[in-house]
N, C-alpha and C positions, 0 to 999 in steps of 0.2 A: 188911598192906595199907594204903595211905594213905587218909586220910579222903576225899580228892577222888575216888578210885576207888570207894570204898564208896558215896558219894553218887551217883556216876554210875550204878552198878548199880541202886540203888534207884529212880532217876529212870526208867531204861529199863524196869524192871518196871512202874512206875506207868503209863507211856505205853502199854505193851503191854496192860495191863488196860483202859485206855480204848478202845483199838482194838477189843478183843474185845467189850467192852460195846456199842460202837457197832454192831457187826455183829449182836449179839443183839437190839438195839432197832431195827434197820432196819425201816422201814415196809413191810408187805406190801400189795399192791394189793387194796382191798376189792371185794367182789362187789356190783354194783348190783342194785336191785330191778327186777322186771319192770315196764315202764312202764304207766301208766294214761293213757288218752287218749280224746278225744271227736272225732268227725268232725262238722263243723258246716257248714251252708249259711248264710253270712253275707250279709245283704242290706243294701245301702246305696244305695237308689234316689235319683235326683235328676232334676230337670227342667231342660232347656235352653230358655231363653226365646226367643220370636220376636225376630228382629233385622231391621234394614233397612239397605240399602246403595244406592248410586247407581251405575248402569251408566256406566262412564267413557266409553263411545262414544255412547250415546243420551241420557244424562241422566235416564233413567227410574228411578223408585224400584223396587228389587227387595226383595221380602219373603222372608225365610228363616224358614219355619214352625218353631215350637218343637217339642220332642219329649221323650218320657219315656225314661229309661235305668234298667233294672232293677238293673244293677251287682251281680250276685250272684257270690260266690266260694266255693269249697269249701276249707275249712281243716281241718287237723289241729291240735288243741290238746293238747299233751303236758304233763302235770302234772310240773313240775320236781322233782327230788329234792334233798334236803339234802346238798349237796356243794360244796366250793370247791377250786379247783386248788391243787396243791402240787408241789414239786420233789423229784426223786430223782436219785441218781447211780448209773448202771449202764453197764457196758461202756465205761468210761473216758469217759463223757459225761454231761452233766446234761440231764434230761428233765423236761418239765412234764406232770403227770398231770391229765387232764381227763375230763369225762363227756360221752359222745357218744351219739347216737341213730341207729340204722339203721331205715329205713322201706322196706318192700317191699309191692308190690301185684300183683294178678292178677285176671283175669276169674273170676267166681264158679264158672264151669263149666270152668275150666282148672286144670292142675297147674303151669303155668309162671309163676314169679314174675319180676318185674322190679323194679329198685330206683329209689328217689328219687335224684336227681342226686348229692347229697352222701352218700356211704356208705363203709363200710370197704372199701378197695381201689380207690376211685375216684381218678382223677388230678385231679379237681376238688376233692378234699379231703373232709372229714367234717363232719357236722352236729353242731356243739358246742352244749351246753345254753346257753340264754340265762340266765346267772347272775343278771342284774339284775332278772329278772321271775319271776312265779309260774308262767308257762307258756312253753313253746317253741312258737311258732306257725309252721306250714308251709302254703303254698298249693300245692294239687295239681291245679288245673284242667287244666293242660297234659298231665296223665297220664291223664285220664279220657275215655272214649268219649262220644258224644252221648247214648246211652241204654244201659241194662243194669245189671248188678250187679258191683261191684268189691269184692274182699276186701283188707283192710289188716292188716298185722302190724308191730309195732315191737319192737326190742330195745334195751337200754341197754348201753353199754360204758364201762368205766373203764380208762384206760391212757394211754400216750403214743403220739403219731403220728409216723411216720417214713416216708421215701420208699424205694421199692424199684425198682431199675433192671431193666427187663425188655426183652429184645431183640425187635424186630419189632413193637412196639406204641407208638403215640404217647403222649406224656405220661409222668409218673412216678406210679404208683399210691401212694396214701397209706394205709399199713397201721397199724392200732392194735394195739399189744402190751399185753395186760392181761387183764381179766376181763369176761365177758359175763353178762347176766341170763338169756339164753335168750329165745325169742320169746314175745310176748304171745298171748292168745287172739285169734282172727280176729274182726274187726268187718267187717260187710258194708254197703256203701253202695249204695242203689238210686238210680241217676241218673234225675232227672225226677220222683221221688216228692216229694209236698208235704211240707215240713218244718215241724215245730212250733217256733215261735220261742221262745227262752228267754233270760233275762237273761245278758249277757256276764259272765264271771268278772272280778273286779277285778284289774287288773295293778298291782303295786306300782311306785312311781316311784323308790324309793330302794334301792340295793343292800344297805343294812343290814337290810332286812326279810327277806333270805334268810339262813337259819342258816349260820354259819361252822363247819362240821364237818370234821375231818380224821380219818383212820383212827386208832382207839385201840389201844393195846397190850393184848393178852390178859393174863389173870392169870398164865398159865403163863410168858409172856415176861418179865413183871415179876419173878416169883420166880426164874427162871433167871438173869436179869441180876444180881439181888441176890446170889445164890449165887456167881456168877463174880467179882463185885467183892470179896466177903469172902474168898474163897479166894485170889485173886491178891494182894490187899493183905496178907493174913495171911502168905503165903509170903514176900513181900518183907520184911516186918518181921522174920520169923524169920531170914532170911538176913542181914539187917542186924545183928541182935543177935549172931548166930554170928560174923560177921566182926569185930565190936567186941570180943567176948570173946577171940578168937584173938590180938588185939593184946596 
């Protein structure tokens, strides 16, 4: 057998080993932690000053009295998890793995949940973690009644987002394929109840303050990959020596 053919066989064996090792070391989607969150009534009151104008038809001065604006908003502050997006190759396509949050609400005396606008399966898309900050903040005033009690739950999902075409429905639902944390414990908000003010959490201004973590390989995966490399390279060397001796 010629040296060129022998070298070609050895090269093919080496490339095959790399492909197998690549599949062994392929990243699996990690399971996110159950989200920790706080429901807050945030008050940012301000005063509109008294102003004056001239009636264009009579020339008289018109006084516009000032007034006070409470400007309260109901917000969910979700504590962000240590995660940064990364790419995978699956089903002949490249996907970006992200961390998302699902928020659902219901009346405290009901069993029927409804979802925040951006959720898994919504044609409006999904609520992605705000990676540059310590918290992902969501305003929910438009989902609340004038008074009463509202239950809130949140789950985290790690995976990639893709569209699903469904007949008879407007829009394209955005589905997340990956892992779920499961739902958090229920937190109940009482509408109209006086809230105790507390210091606002510090929001980092630099993305570098968020840990850059990607899924790590397990010890079993590392051992298996090493064994595969040794076995295949050893077999290749053995075949190479055998072919050389035959010459």
